[in-house]
C-alpha positions, 0 to 999 in steps of 0.5 A, a space after each residue: 056804767 054810770 048810776 044816778 041820784 033818782 027824784 022821784 023818777 021810777 020809770 027813768 026821764 030825762 033832765 038838764 044839767 051842767 057838767 062838774 068834772 069829766 073823766 074821758 067819758 065818765 061825768 058828774 053832771 050837777 042837776 035837779 036831782 043832786 049831783 049825778 054819775 053818768 056816761 056819755 052816750 055813744 051817740 052824743 058825738 060833740 064831747 062834753 067838757 066841764 061847764 056844758 050844760 047837758 040833757 041826762 037820759 036817767 033809766 030806771 034801773 038808774 044808769 045815767 046818760 048824757 045823751 047832748 050837749 045842749 050849750 057849751 061854755 067854751 066856743 072851742 069842741 071836740 067831735 068823738 067818734 067810734 074808733 074805726 068810723 067811715 062817712 058816706 055820703 054821695 057828696 061831702 063838703 067840709 068848710 073852715 077858714 082854717 083846717 088842719 089834717 093830721 095822721 101817721 099815715 094818710 092815704 086818699 084814693 080815687 078815680 081821680 083826687 085834685 088838690 086845687 089851690 091859689 098857691 100850693 107847698 109841699 114839704 117833706 125829707 124824701 118825696 116820691 112822685 110816680 106814675 105813667 104820665 108826669 106833668 
């Protein structure tokens, strides 16, 4: 857990600060009370990076948690989700000018799986297609 340098906050509180360094989920944040050692909260899905402006929640016991990235220093960002994550939606859309997907194993299941595009290229050392009817 991170412990904060508390400045007149017996009941805890929230302050904004600037990330000075990152080591995984362990962060050093410079804020109004000085330098604070904090952890990234599970709900802070955008991974903080050095130079980012963040919101830090401090508890009365001295723990400090980065709960949100308020402003990014860079254009790039990383979402950090728990090791096993499932997204549920009736309809889910992802839009990007360019998208890539990497996985050791990629599995798609459903009543119907569609891949559509103006052109489609498949590259593989071994390509296996099977089904009752193949058109």
